[in-house]
VOPADO-153295 format. One line per field, with one value per residue: residue in one letter; residue number from 1; x, y, z of N, C-alpha, C, O in turn. Coordinates in steps of 0.001 Angstrom, whole numbers, plus 500000, padded with zeros to 6 digits. Example, Ala and Ser with C-alpha at 12.3 -4.5 7.8 and 13.67 -1.06 7.14 Angstrom:
REM residues 2
aa c(a, s)
i c(1, 2)
nc1 c(513190, 512850)
nc2 c(494310, 497750)
nc3 c(507800, 507080)
cac1 c(512300, 513670)
cac2 c(495500, 498940)
cac3 c(507800, 507140)
cc1 c(513200, 512900)
cc2 c(496700, 500030)
cc3 c(507800, 507870)
oc1 c(514236, 513409)
oc2 c(496681, 501138)
oc3 c(508465, 508039)
//
This chain:
REM residues 68
aa c(m, n, g, p, a, l, l, s, d, e, e, k, r, e, m, l, q, d, a, q, d, v, k, r, r, s, p, f, l, a, a, r, l, k, s, q, e, g, t, i, d, e, y, i, d, f, l, s, q, n, i, g, w, i, e, f, i, p, s, r, r, v, t, t, d, f, k, l)
i c(1, 2, 3, 4, 5, 6, 7, 8, 9, 10, 11, 12, 13, 14, 15, 16, 17, 18, 19, 20, 21, 22, 23, 24, 25, 26, 27, 28, 29, 30, 31, 32, 33, 34, 35, 36, 37, 38, 39, 40, 41, 42, 43, 44, 45, 46, 47, 48, 49, 50, 51, 52, 53, 54, 55, 56, 57, 58, 59, 60, 61, 62, 63, 64, 65, 66, 67, 68)
nc1 c(599538, 599667, 597309, 595658, 596480, 598458, 597846, 599203, 599291, 599027, 597880, 595727, 594277, 594428, 592618, 590309, 589999, 589714, 587047, 585408, 585372, 583238, 583867, 586070, 584885, 582682, 583649, 585092, 582834, 581460, 583104, 583269, 580451, 580359, 582074, 580630, 578937, 579521, 579389, 579946, 581144, 582529, 584332, 585950, 587113, 588654, 590654, 591819, 593273, 594844, 596530, 599057, 600594, 601300, 603164, 603698, 604436, 604649, 603906, 605839, 604210, 603781, 601419, 599751, 597123, 595790, 595080, 595124)
nc2 c(962407, 964381, 965534, 963771, 960106, 958807, 956495, 953623, 952447, 949703, 949292, 950221, 948828, 946218, 947020, 947214, 944533, 943449, 944437, 943311, 940946, 938725, 937156, 938383, 941082, 941136, 940604, 942973, 944915, 944185, 945029, 947588, 948277, 947509, 949454, 951761, 951598, 952492, 955117, 958756, 959456, 956987, 956979, 959156, 958482, 956192, 957619, 958975, 957146, 956258, 958268, 958495, 956813, 958209, 959983, 963305, 965831, 969161, 971104, 973862, 976714, 979535, 981853, 984610, 985620, 985111, 982556, 979380)
nc3 c(824558, 821591, 819616, 816923, 816376, 813682, 811425, 809792, 806473, 806450, 809068, 809031, 807055, 808509, 810365, 808999, 808030, 810472, 811328, 809439, 809895, 811362, 813823, 815098, 815274, 817195, 819998, 820153, 819768, 821964, 824177, 823823, 824177, 826684, 827935, 827737, 829692, 832098, 834596, 834953, 837253, 837708, 835604, 835951, 838441, 837334, 835623, 837681, 839064, 837053, 836331, 837016, 835359, 833156, 831269, 831175, 829507, 828905, 826000, 824523, 823520, 821854, 821592, 819921, 819728, 822337, 822893, 824301)
cac1 c(599785, 599128, 596665, 595487, 597630, 598505, 597885, 599904, 598328, 598863, 597222, 594060, 594049, 594171, 591464, 589254, 589658, 588885, 585862, 584553, 585254, 582613, 584325, 586710, 583983, 581976, 584337, 585215, 581459, 581008, 583754, 582563, 579257, 580652, 582957, 579863, 577826, 579817, 579019, 580992, 581953, 583568, 585452, 586924, 587983, 589461, 591329, 592509, 593931, 595860, 597178, 600544, 601265, 601032, 604312, 603224, 605632, 603961, 604943, 605933, 603714, 603570, 600335, 599536, 595682, 595623, 594358, 595821)
cac2 c(962485, 965678, 965346, 962064, 959079, 958549, 955004, 953309, 951730, 948400, 949253, 950580, 947324, 945307, 947232, 947074, 943170, 942961, 944913, 942712, 939589, 938496, 936668, 939555, 942160, 940664, 941256, 944443, 945418, 943978, 945821, 949029, 948521, 947285, 950601, 952633, 951426, 953186, 956631, 959918, 959436, 955797, 957466, 960019, 957252, 955396, 958523, 959351, 956003, 955887, 959498, 958349, 956143, 959093, 961016, 964717, 966864, 970166, 971876, 975224, 977302, 980968, 982368, 986071, 985734, 984871, 981368, 978365)
cac3 c(823046, 821053, 818104, 816426, 815942, 812349, 811121, 808431, 805395, 806864, 810298, 808408, 806410, 809411, 811058, 808159, 808132, 811908, 811373, 808395, 810533, 812729, 815153, 815724, 815620, 818462, 821100, 820132, 820001, 823432, 824860, 823500, 824929, 828179, 828557, 827704, 830781, 833569, 834967, 835083, 838370, 837444, 834507, 836941, 839401, 836522, 835264, 838626, 839450, 836084, 836014, 837241, 834585, 831988, 831284, 830644, 829078, 828322, 824922, 824863, 822320, 821943, 820672, 819949, 819819, 823745, 823221, 824661)
cc1 c(599019, 598610, 596409, 596336, 597302, 598810, 598397, 598800, 597999, 597911, 595780, 593425, 593410, 592712, 590371, 588860, 589049, 587616, 584932, 584382, 584588, 582806, 585394, 585924, 583158, 582568, 584691, 584056, 581183, 581846, 583561, 581431, 579585, 581124, 581851, 578783, 578439, 579314, 580333, 581791, 583041, 584702, 586258, 587844, 588847, 590661, 592218, 593599, 594848, 596623, 598630, 601263, 601487, 602171, 603870, 604301, 604846, 604621, 604814, 605228, 603424, 602519, 600442, 598225, 595198, 594765, 595229, 596188)
cc2 c(963819, 965306, 963949, 961373, 958788, 957238, 954737, 952667, 950466, 948268, 949480, 949318, 946446, 945605, 947022, 945374, 942711, 943379, 944152, 941100, 939176, 938100, 937660, 940891, 941921, 941114, 942452, 945409, 945348, 944765, 947258, 949250, 948417, 948878, 951646, 952654, 952335, 954761, 957537, 959908, 958157, 956127, 958167, 959262, 956807, 956509, 958733, 958295, 955710, 957077, 959198, 957552, 956910, 959990, 962251, 965462, 968034, 970871, 973237, 975838, 978536, 981418, 983922, 986378, 985351, 983596, 980438, 977280)
cc3 c(822601, 819741, 818136, 816067, 814586, 811995, 809915, 807726, 806069, 808176, 809834, 807824, 807205, 810288, 810334, 808192, 809467, 811912, 810423, 808971, 811728, 813874, 815799, 815906, 816637, 819598, 821028, 820421, 821481, 824535, 824724, 824505, 826304, 828896, 828671, 829006, 832108, 833464, 835011, 836166, 838412, 836650, 835241, 837569, 838381, 835963, 836311, 839238, 838549, 835843, 836132, 836212, 832984, 832265, 830536, 830721, 828615, 827270, 825052, 823433, 822694, 821191, 820825, 819928, 821385, 823894, 823643, 823827)
oc1 c(597989, 599325, 596750, 597169, 596149, 599939, 598143, 597689, 596825, 597240, 594815, 592299, 592311, 591939, 589372, 587708, 588162, 586869, 583720, 583539, 585080, 582182, 585514, 586362, 582841, 582026, 584565, 584159, 580747, 581354, 583754, 581398, 579100, 580723, 581967, 577984, 577695, 578958, 581489, 582967, 584134, 585839, 587435, 589061, 590020, 591770, 593416, 594629, 595755, 597520, 599392, 602493, 601761, 602224, 603691, 604984, 604211, 605772, 603852, 605666, 602854, 602707, 601116, 598020, 593973, 593908, 596377, 596863)
oc2 c(964238, 964832, 963128, 961895, 958546, 956795, 955475, 952395, 950149, 947248, 948889, 948890, 945934, 944759, 946632, 944968, 941869, 942654, 944315, 940279, 939202, 938468, 937674, 941736, 943022, 942026, 943093, 946432, 946299, 945090, 948009, 950097, 949223, 949354, 952452, 953563, 952764, 955382, 957119, 960271, 958224, 955710, 957808, 959279, 957105, 955975, 958707, 958656, 954961, 956904, 959689, 957603, 956322, 960675, 962191, 965722, 967697, 971269, 973777, 975467, 978742, 981378, 984440, 987575, 985332, 983481, 980711, 976355)
oc3 c(823130, 818858, 818987, 815326, 814230, 812207, 808963, 808179, 806262, 808335, 810320, 808076, 806996, 810738, 810938, 808342, 809607, 812570, 810563, 808611, 812856, 814870, 817024, 816687, 817086, 820222, 822071, 821098, 822129, 825616, 825681, 825397, 827098, 829958, 829594, 829232, 832990, 832463, 835086, 836138, 838976, 836873, 835223, 837388, 838607, 835927, 836029, 839808, 838913, 835018, 835299, 836182, 831938, 833286, 829320, 831712, 827615, 827445, 825598, 822344, 823765, 819975, 821715, 820129, 821503, 824770, 823292, 824279)
//
């Protein structure tokens, strides 16, 4: 994916509702905290194991300032 995903107004509203609902907020918080427990080596292993699932199609971009 190139760049940030754009959310619709409905998706934004749903996310705000989830954040305000204690029953929904708790599992998301627990998942976020759990995901931050890993080491950089575990993260690299995760990426290495799942790279085959990503379809990578490079975009052709011509620059004149020698930046990628």
